[in-house]
N, C-alpha and C positions, 0 to 999 in steps of 0.2 A: 250330618256328615261334616267333618272338619276338613278344611282345605289347607294345604301346605304351600306357603309362598316360597318361591325360590329366593335364596339369599343373593346379594350382589356378587359374591364370589362365584356362586353357581352360574350366574348369568355370564360372567366373563369367561368361565371355563367352557360353557356351551358355545359362546361366540367364537372363542379361539379354536375350538374343535371344528366348527363350521368353516372358519377361514382356512384351516389347514386342508380341508377337503376340496377346496376350489382348485380345479386343475387348469382352467383357462380364465384369465382375467379379461373378459370380453371388452370392457370399457376402455382398456388401454389402446385398442385400435382406434376407437373414436377420439381419444385424447391425442393420439398420434396424428389423426386427420386435422384436428384443430391446430396442432403445432406446425405441420408442414404447410398448411394454407397460410398461417401467419408468416412463415419464412418467405414463401413466394410473394405474399403481399408486400413484405418489406423490400425484397429485391426488385419488384416490379414498380412500386410506387414511391419507396423511400419515405412513406408516411407512417408515423406512429412507432410502436415498439415491437413490430413483428419479429425482429431478430431474436427476441426472447423465446420464441418457439423452440430454438435449439436447446435452451436451458431446460425446458420441459422434457425434451427427448433425453437429456442427460439424467434427469431425475427418474424417468421411466426405466432407463437402462440400468442404473445403479440398483434400483429396487428389484427389477425382474431378474437380472442375472444372479444377484446374490440370493434371492429367494429360491431360484432353481438349484443353486449350489448347496444351500442349506438343506433343501429337501432331498437332494441326491445323497448327501452324507447321512441323513437320518434313515433313508431307505436302504442304502448299500453299505453304510459304515465308513465310506471314504469318498473323496472327490478325485476323479480321474482327470488330471491336467492334460495329458495327451489327447484324450477324447474331447475335452472341452475345447482345446485349441483347434482341433480338427473341425469340430462343428462350427466354431466361430469363423475360421478361415474360409470354409465353404460358403458361409453366408455373406461375408463381407468382401473378401478379396476378388472374386471373379468380376463383379460389377465395378468395383472401385478401379481396378487396373484396366478394365475395358474402357471405362470413361476417360481415365488418364491417357490411354493410348489414343483415343479420339482427339483429345486436346493436343497431344504431341503432333499428330498428323495435321490438324487444322492450323495450329500455330506455325508449324514449319511451312505449310503451303501458303499462308496468307500474311504472317506477321513476323517471320524470322528476322527481318532486318530492322524492325521497329524496336523502340526501347522496351515496350511491354513484352514483345516476343523474346528479346534477349534476356530479360529478367525471368521470364517463365522458364527458359532452359537453364538458367543459373539456379533457379529454385527446384528444378526437377528432382535432384537427389533427395531433397527434403520431402517432396510430395511422395516419392516412391518408398520412403522409409518411415512415413507417418511421424515426421518431426517438424512439419511445417508450422505447428502452433508455437514452436520455440524460435524458429529462424526466419519465417516469412511474415512480413508486415500485413496487417489486415487492411483491406480497402478494395473498393469495386474495381479500381484500375489494375489490380494485381490479378492476373489470370489464374483461375483455379484456387483462389485464396480461401474459398469456403471449405476446402478440405481440412482446415484447422480443426473442425469439430470431429472429423473422423480420426485425426491424429490423437485428439484428446481421448476418444473412446478406446482406441487401440492401446494407449498407455494404461488406461484403466483395466482393460482385459489382461494386460501383461502383469500387473501388480496385484490386483485384488484377489483373483482366484488363488494365487500362491499364499497370500495372507490367510485366506480362509482355510486352506489345506494344512499349512504348516504352523500357523500361529494360534488358530482356534480361538480360545478365550481372550487372547491378546490382540486379536484383529480389531475389535472395537476401540480399545484404548489407542492403538496405533493410528486408526483413522481419525479419532478425535484430535490427536496431536497434529496430524497432517492438516485438518481443517483449521485448527487454531493458528498454525504457521501460515497457512494461506491467507487467513483473515488479517494476520499481522503484516503480511507482505504488502497490504494496501497502505501501510504507514511507514514501513521500514524496508529497505532493499534486501531481500532474502534470496535472490536468484530467480532466474526465469522458470526453472522447474517448479519451484514452490508457487510462484505467481500464477502459473498456468494450471494448477490443480483446479478441477471443477468442483465447486461447492455443491451444486445439485447432485452430481454423481456420488460424492461422499455421503451426503444426506440420504440419498436413496438407499445406499448400502446400510446405513445406520437404521433406517426405517425398516428394512427387511429383517434385520436382527431383532428390532423391537417387536415386530409382529410375530416373529417365529418363537419368541420366548413367552411362555404363558404369564409370567409375572409382569414384564414390561408391556405386554399386549394391552392390559387394562388401562394403562396410562395413556398410550397413544390412541386407544379406542375412545377415550373420553373426549377427544377433540376431532375425531374423524369418523366415529361410528354412527352418530345420529344421522338420520336420513338426509337432512338438509345440509350436512357439512360439505358435500361436494360443491354445491351451489355457493355456499358461503366462502369456501376457499378459492373458488374461481373468481369471485368478486374481489377477494383479498389480493389475489395475484394481479388483477387488472388495476386495482387502486394503487398498489405498491409500485407497479410499473409506471403508472401515470405520474406519480409524484417523484419518480427517480429515486426510489428507496435504495438503501445500501444493499449490496449483493446478498448478504447473509439472510436478512429477514425475507427478502424476495425468494431466495432459494428454499427457505423453510416453508413458505406458503406454497410454492410449487410442489414440494415433496408432500405436504399435507393434502394437496389436491390429488396427487397420484394415489396416496394411501386411501383417501376417502372414496376414491373411484373403484377400489379393489376390495376393500374390507367387507363390503356387503354388496351383493349383486343388484339390489333394488334401491340404490342411492338416488338422490334427487335428479341427477343428470343422466341416469341410465337411459331414459327414453331418447335422449339426444345423442349420447356417445354410442349407444348400441343400435342406432338406426343403420340399416344395411348399407345405404350409400356412403355414410361416413366410415363404416367398418371396411368397406371396399377400398376406400382411399387410404385408410390407416394401414391396411395389409401391404400396400405397395409404397408406403411412405419413404422407406429407405431408397427405393429406386427413384421416387420423385425428387428426393433431396439431391441425389447424385446427378440427375438429368435436367433439373429445372433451369439451370443457368444456360445450358445448351439450347433448350427450347425457347427461353426468353430472348436469347441472342439471335436465334433464327427469326423470331417474330419482329424484332427491332429492325432487322435488315430487310425482311420481306415486305412488311407493311407497317410503317410507323403508326403506332396507336397511342391514344392518351393513356396515362398510367392505369386507371381503373379497368379500362378495356384490355390493356396488356395483362393485367392480373387475371381477369376472367378467361381470356383466350389462352393465356399461358398455362393456367391451372388445368384447363380441360386437355390441352395438347400434352402437357406433361403427364397427366394421369394415364392417357391412352398409350403413350410411349412406354411408361413404366409398367403398365399392364402387359404390353407386348414383351418387354424385357423379362418380366417375371415368368410369363408363360413359356416362352421359347428359349430363354437363355438361363436365367437364374435357377429355374426349376430343375434343370439338368444337374446342377451341383447340389441343390437342396435335397434331392432324392438320395444323394450319397451320404447325407448326414446320418441316415438310419444305420449305416455301418458302424457309426461311432457312438450310438446310444449306449448308456450304461446298463449292461445286462447282469451286473453283479459278479 
């Protein structure tokens, strides 16, 4: 009996077909857990490079949102921008503006006559319009400064879905130009809008296109499909962060970590990212990001703790507050998203 060996082309076709069938990228919640705990570690201890967890969030968002848009177009023949924006608004706006309102009340009650309080109210229009990444300086002394990342995400949501809908094959070249301009802005003044483009977000979008296309799939699969790749790319992210590598190679490594975590369900870190406690944290990571500074601030005032203890206690409290928010507040709006699912 003769045996027929699959050609490399057949292998890539099979792997691509398997990837397109994946409906839920389970490991992304575990990766979100890793990212949010890194952010809380940074804000609680100011040790290391935990702030880079936000950049991993960006890479996840760029990849996941674009993948969903491309699959929507393949299935229904079009991308519905009104439905997309309705779904995103119901996911992001209720908690964001609720937390912003809490800050308004707290700052007015306790700090309205201080320099920090007056600066907060001066910056309030930028917080409310998701433009704080352009106009509000970063720094722990600036109240609600961490909203810069939400501003970056919202600007991404505003631009990229329209690119995908109206530019189609020109979307990738346009994003490559934007990435090149952003990289050049590190050497030449090209304006705040260019400077604040997120490289991981753009690379996440490009990775989604590369995986969606059967031809480019085989090239990105070469460096992300082997089972050990997720572990290797995590190590690369940590090493590049440790040596203060340039934003672009670090962003590429982060994007490859995201891709290697979704391209096959049994990747090397699946046992870690898919562990239910980490999945649970990842599912409420948005709420934890929005609420963690309030929880850390409460702990600092209630019971001064050493940094590592502050991180531990703050993470636990933030998780339970975020769970409560998700169950009794955010879920009310999330159930409304079903009205805006694309039914063809």
